[in-house]
C-alpha positions in Angstrom: -66.7 1.0 16.0 -67.3 4.0 18.1 -65.3 4.6 21.4 -66.3 6.9 24.1 -64.6 7.4 27.5 -65.9 8.8 30.5 -63.6 10.7 32.9 -64.5 11.9 36.3 -65.1 15.5 36.9 -62.5 15.9 39.5 -59.6 15.3 36.7 -60.6 17.8 34.1 -56.8 18.3 32.8 -56.5 14.4 32.2 -56.9 13.5 28.3 -55.9 10.7 26.2 -54.2 11.4 22.8 -54.4 8.6 19.9 -52.3 8.2 17.1 -54.8 10.4 15.1 -54.2 13.4 17.3 -57.8 13.3 18.5 -58.4 14.4 22.0 -61.3 12.6 23.6 -63.1 14.4 26.6 -65.8 13.0 28.5 -68.3 13.3 25.8 -68.5 11.1 22.7 -66.7 12.4 19.6 -68.8 13.4 16.8 -70.1 10.8 14.2 -68.4 12.3 11.4 -65.2 12.1 13.1 -65.6 8.5 14.1 -66.6 7.7 10.4 -63.3 9.0 9.2 -61.2 7.5 11.8 -62.4 4.1 12.2 -60.0 2.6 9.6 -56.9 3.3 11.4 -55.8 1.6 14.8 -55.9 3.5 18.1 -52.3 3.8 19.4 -51.3 6.0 22.3 -48.5 8.3 21.7 -46.8 11.3 23.4 -48.8 14.3 23.9 -47.2 17.4 22.7 -48.6 21.0 22.7 -49.3 22.2 19.2 -51.5 24.5 17.5 -53.7 21.6 16.1 -54.4 20.2 19.6 -56.3 22.6 21.8 -57.0 21.6 25.4 -60.2 23.6 26.2 -62.0 22.4 29.1 -65.2 24.1 30.0 -68.0 22.9 31.9 -71.0 24.0 29.9 -72.3 22.3 27.0 -71.8 25.2 24.5 -68.0 25.3 25.1 -67.8 21.6 24.6 -69.6 21.6 21.3 -67.3 24.6 20.2 -64.4 22.5 21.1 -65.5 19.4 19.2 -66.5 21.5 16.2 -62.9 23.1 16.2 -61.4 19.6 16.8 -63.3 18.1 13.6 -62.1 21.0 11.2 -58.4 20.6 12.4 -58.6 16.8 11.9 -60.1 17.3 8.5 -57.0 19.6 7.6 -54.2 17.2 9.1 -55.5 13.8 8.3 -53.1 13.5 5.3 -50.1 14.7 7.2 -50.8 12.1 10.1 -51.2 9.3 7.5 -47.9 10.3 6.3 -46.4 10.1 9.7 -47.9 6.6 10.1 -46.7 5.2 7.0 -43.1 6.8 8.0 -43.2 5.3 11.4 -44.2 1.9 9.8 -41.2 2.0 7.4 -38.7 3.0 10.1 -40.0 0.0 12.3 -39.6 -2.2 9.2 -36.0 -1.1 8.6 -35.1 -1.5 12.3 -36.4 -5.0 12.2 -34.4 -5.8 9.2 -31.3 -4.3 10.7 -31.8 -6.4 13.9 -32.3 -9.6 11.8 -29.2 -8.9 9.6 -26.9 -8.2 12.7 -28.3 -11.5 14.4 -27.3 -13.4 11.4 -23.4 -12.1 11.6 -20.9 -13.6 13.7 -19.7 -12.7 17.1 -20.1 -8.5 16.3 -23.7 -8.0 16.3 -23.4 -4.5 17.6 -21.1 -3.6 14.6 -22.8 -5.5 11.9 -19.5 -7.0 10.6 -19.1 -10.4 9.4 -16.8 -12.5 11.4 -13.9 -14.3 9.4 -14.2 -18.1 9.3 -11.1 -20.0 8.5 -11.0 -23.6 7.3 -7.6 -25.1 8.6 -5.9 -28.3 9.0 -4.8 -29.0 12.8 -2.0 -31.0 13.2 -1.0 -32.2 16.7 2.3 -33.2 18.1 1.3 -36.8 18.0 0.6 -36.7 14.3 -3.3 -36.5 14.5 -4.7 -34.4 11.6 -8.0 -33.0 11.6 -9.9 -30.4 9.5 -11.9 -27.8 11.6 -13.4 -24.4 11.1 -12.3 -21.6 13.5 -13.4 -18.0 13.4 -11.1 -14.9 13.7 -12.0 -14.1 17.5 -11.5 -17.9 18.5 -8.1 -18.0 16.7 -7.0 -14.7 18.5 -8.1 -15.8 21.8 -6.6 -19.6 21.5 -3.4 -18.2 20.0 -2.9 -15.0 22.0 -2.1 -13.0 19.0 -3.3 -9.6 17.9 -5.1 -8.7 14.8 -2.0 -7.3 13.0 -0.3 -10.6 13.5 -3.1 -12.6 11.6 -2.8 -10.3 8.5 0.6 -11.8 7.9 -0.9 -15.2 7.4 -4.5 -14.4 6.3 -5.2 -16.3 3.1 -7.6 -13.4 1.8 -4.7 -11.0 1.7 -2.5 -13.2 -0.5 -1.6 -10.3 -2.7 -0.7 -7.8 0.1 1.3 -10.3 2.3 3.3 -12.0 -0.7 6.7 -11.7 0.9 7.9 -14.5 3.1 7.9 -14.0 7.0 8.6 -15.9 9.9 7.0 -13.8 13.1 7.7 -15.1 16.5 5.3 -14.2 19.4 4.9 -15.1 22.9 2.9 -18.2 22.3 3.1 -19.0 18.5 5.2 -18.6 15.3 3.7 -17.3 12.2 4.8 -18.8 8.9 4.2 -17.3 5.6 6.3 -19.1 3.2 4.5 -18.6 -0.3 1.7 -20.7 -0.7 2.1 -22.0 2.9 0.3 -20.1 5.6 0.5 -21.7 9.1 0.5 -20.7 13.1 2.6 -23.0 15.0 1.7 -23.5 18.6 2.9 -25.7 21.5 -0.1 -27.9 21.3 -0.8 -27.9 17.3 -0.2 -26.1 14.3 -3.0 -24.7 12.1 -2.4 -24.7 8.1 -4.3 -22.3 6.1 -5.1 -23.2 2.4 -4.1 -26.9 2.8 -5.2 -27.6 -0.5 -2.6 -25.8 -2.3 0.7 -27.1 -3.2 2.8 -25.4 -0.5 0.3 -26.7 2.4 0.3 -30.2 0.7 4.0 -30.3 0.7 4.4 -29.2 4.3 2.0 -31.6 5.6 3.9 -34.5 3.7 7.1 -33.2 5.1 5.8 -32.8 8.8 4.1 -36.1 9.4 7.0 -38.1 9.0 8.9 -36.0 11.4 6.5 -36.5 14.1 6.8 -40.0 14.1 10.4 -40.9 13.4 10.1 -44.4 15.1 12.9 -43.6 17.9 12.6 -45.0 21.5 10.4 -42.1 22.8 8.0 -42.4 20.0 7.8 -38.5 19.5 10.0 -35.8 18.1 13.5 -35.0 19.1 12.9 -31.3 19.0 10.3 -29.1 20.5 7.1 -29.4 18.2 7.5 -25.4 17.2 11.1 -26.1 15.9 9.8 -29.2 14.1 7.3 -27.2 12.4 9.7 -24.5 11.5 12.2 -26.9 9.9 9.8 -28.9 8.1 8.4 -25.6 6.6 11.6 -24.4 5.6 12.6 -27.8 4.2 9.6 -28.1 1.9 10.0 -24.6 0.7 13.6 -24.9 -0.2 12.9 -28.6 -1.7 10.4 -27.0 -3.8 12.5 -24.3 -5.0 15.3 -26.8 -5.8 12.9 -29.1 -7.6 11.8 -26.2 -10.1 15.4 -25.2 -10.6 16.2 -28.9 -11.3 13.3 -29.0 -14.0 14.4 -25.6 -15.5 17.9 -26.1 -15.8 17.9 -29.0 -18.4 15.6 -26.9 -20.7 17.9 -24.0 -20.4 21.2 -25.8 -21.1 19.4 -27.4 -24.4 18.2 -23.9 -25.4 21.8 -22.5 -25.1 23.2 -25.3 -27.2 20.8 -25.0 -30.0 20.8 -21.1 -30.3 21.7 -19.0 -31.9 22.1 -21.1 -35.1 18.6 -22.2 -35.1 16.3 -19.3 -34.7 12.7 -20.6 -34.8 9.5 -19.2 -33.3 9.0 -22.1 -30.9 12.5 -22.0 -29.8 12.5 -18.2 -29.0 9.0 -18.8 -27.3 10.4 -21.6 -25.1 13.4 -19.3 -24.1 11.0 -16.5 -23.1 9.0 -19.0 -21.0 12.2 -20.3 -19.4 13.5 -16.9 -18.6 10.5 -15.9 -17.0 10.4 -18.9 -14.8 14.2 -18.1 -13.9 13.3 -14.4 -12.9 10.4 -16.0 -10.5 12.5 -18.7 -9.1 15.3 -16.1 -8.5 13.0 -13.7 -6.6 11.5 -16.1 -4.4 14.9 -17.7 -3.5 16.2 -14.3 -3.1 13.3 -13.4 -0.6 13.8 -16.5 1.5 17.5 -15.9 1.7 16.8 -12.3 2.7 14.3 -13.4 5.3 16.6 -16.1 6.7 19.5 -13.7 6.9 17.6 -10.9 8.7 16.5 -13.6 11.3 20.1 -14.8 11.8 21.1 -11.2 12.5 18.5 -10.8 15.2 19.5 -12.7 18.2 16.3 -11.5 20.2 14.2 -13.3 17.8 16.0 -16.6 18.0 16.2 -16.3 21.7 12.4 -15.9 21.7 12.1 -19.2 19.9 14.2 -20.8 22.6 12.0 -19.8 25.6 8.7 -20.6 23.9 6.9 -23.1 26.4 9.3 -22.6 29.1 9.3 -20.6 32.3 11.9 -18.1 31.0 12.1 -14.5 30.4 14.2 -12.1 28.4 15.8 -9.1 30.1 18.2 -7.0 28.1 18.5 -9.8 25.5 19.7 -12.2 28.4 17.6 -15.5 28.9 16.7 -15.9 32.8 15.0 -19.0 33.7 13.6 -20.1 37.1 15.1 -23.6 36.6 18.9 -23.7 35.6 18.6 -26.9 33.3 16.0 -24.9 31.3 18.4 -22.2 30.6 21.2 -24.6 29.6 18.6 -26.2 27.2 17.4 -23.0 25.8 21.2 -22.0 25.1 21.7 -25.4 23.5 18.6 -24.9 21.3 20.1 -21.3 20.3 23.0 -23.0 18.8 20.9 -25.6 16.8 18.4 -23.0 15.7 21.2 -20.8 14.3 22.9 -23.9 12.7 19.5 -24.9 11.3 19.0 -21.5 9.8 22.5 -21.4 8.4 21.9 -24.8 6.7 18.6 -23.5 4.9 20.4 -20.1 4.2 23.1 -21.8 2.5 20.7 -24.0 0.2 18.6 -21.0 -0.8 21.6 -19.0 -1.6 22.7 -21.8 -3.8 19.3 -22.1 -5.4 19.2 -18.2 -5.9 22.9 -18.3 -7.3 22.1 -21.0 -9.7 19.1 -19.2 -11.0 20.7 -16.1 -11.6 23.6 -17.7 -13.4 21.1 -19.5 -15.8 19.3 -16.1 -16.1 22.4 -14.4 -17.0 23.2 -17.1 -19.7 19.6 -16.7 -21.0 20.0 -12.8 -21.1 23.6 -13.3 -23.0 21.7 -15.6 -25.3 19.0 -13.2 -26.0 21.8 -10.5 -26.9 23.6 -12.8 -29.1 20.2 -13.3 -31.0 19.6 -9.7 -31.1 23.0 -9.0 -32.5 22.6 -12.0 -35.0 18.9 -10.8 -36.1 20.6 -7.4 -36.6 23.3 -8.6 -38.9 20.7 -10.3 -40.9 18.5 -7.3 -40.9 21.8 -5.3 -42.2 22.3 -7.6 -45.0 18.7 -7.4 -46.1 19.0 -3.9 -46.2 21.8 -3.9 -48.5 20.3 -6.1 -50.8 17.2 -3.8 -50.8 19.6 -0.8 -51.4 21.3 -2.6 -54.4 17.9 -3.2 -56.0 16.6 0.4 -55.5 19.6 1.4 -57.0 19.2 -0.7 -60.2 15.7 0.2 -60.2 16.6 3.7 -60.5 19.2 3.2 -63.4 16.5 1.2 -65.3 14.0 3.7 -64.8 16.1 6.4 -66.6 16.6 4.2 -69.5 12.8 3.6 -69.4 12.3 7.6 -69.4 14.3 7.6 -72.7 12.4 4.9 -74.4 9.2 6.7 -73.2 10.3 9.8 -75.0 11.0 8.1 -78.2 7.4 6.5 -78.1 5.4 9.8 -78.3 4.9 9.2 -82.0 6.4 12.5 -82.9 8.6 12.9 -85.9 12.3 13.2 -84.8 13.6 12.1 -88.4 15.6 9.3 -86.7 13.2 6.6 -87.7 14.4 7.2 -91.2 17.8 5.6 -90.3 18.4 1.9 -90.3 20.5 1.7 -87.3 18.9 4.3 -85.2 16.9 1.5 -83.1 20.0 -0.5 -82.2 22.1 2.7 -81.6 19.5 3.9 -78.9 19.0 0.6 -77.2 22.7 0.1 -76.9 23.1 3.8 -75.4 20.2 3.0 -72.9 21.6 -0.2 -71.7 25.3 1.3 -71.6 24.0 4.3 -69.8 22.1 2.3 -67.2 25.1 0.1 -66.4 27.4 3.1 -66.1 25.1 4.8 -63.9 24.7 1.9 -61.5 28.5 1.5 -61.0 28.8 5.1 -60.2 26.2 4.9 -57.7 27.6 1.9 -56.1 31.1 3.3 -56.1 29.6 6.1 -54.4 27.9 4.3 -51.8 30.9 2.2 -51.2 33.1 5.1 -50.7 30.5 6.7 -48.1 30.4 3.2 -46.5 26.7 2.8 -46.7 27.3 -0.7 -48.4 
């Protein structure tokens, strides 16, 4: 389809430039140029002065025709380059559209294109209501008042990097990391990560009965955060003690059987029991060290006491607007210390018992190693005696081989030559054996 534009003569310097770099003046373009360009859409782009686009405006018809001929020749030469530019522009636009679609499918950070973490947690309220919900990282930070570095200690996706137990106290929340239990305790609820794991299930089973003890008030006797902390420590210590109770009878039975009965099955069971004791001792020791560090830090304990109250800490001194709250906070500080000391003693007992059983297993392994070494020594002695006897018999076989060369030695003419030679070979082998045996005994080899 041909396109012609008429411009008023008063504006000779105004031109329209389309996507094919064709400058249209008041006269229509040549038919050859229209035929070449009709397959492409006409899109206005920015005008830029270049050697290919020449703005020659003349009033006479001769100058116009010269301008059209130069424009046609320039368009023939740059057609491939312009088509490449159009394809490149289309590709860039498609990439931008894909990028926009990708960022719009992400979470709350479309400008960065980073997928927001979404956690599936179990929410337990102080009245004992349990519900499952999904919450992203941004909402979790906003509701708990935590920082991203705090969430890393309980993030289930970082299980290998934050395997050590920890109990972090913040202004409005307590972060619990006790093995497979990852939770955030706040005044209005507790969020439990990985609730399907063994630690999460044990924690929920321990926490729910404590929230409804059936007393007169119908609620917990301690603040909700302390109930959560005590339930977490109780479930963790009980799991460690239960594992110790399961391992101890097996180790005691193995200690009675060994080292008199050495079989592959018993040795494999001893290895598995020893590995379980090492793991149990390391977990109990890590929990003991965490509680010990927390007890030595009075500042952290006082931060637990003032949670949910109009109190502040100034130079490690609790200051409250209401005197009664200060008194309650001081009483709770003593209760928290007694609570932590109780679980410290239980974890210390579990760790000590696991270490004692592990030492017994190691001593049994040393005893088994000594027993096996003595048996190998006996086998080596028997092998040495057999080698000495084989050497002496081989010397006699050498003499017999010499007489078996079918060469005349004139001994075959005598009647008793065979019996004398046989007796000499046997006597010489026996004498050589006892001489070698006496030598080895003198050198304490046997």
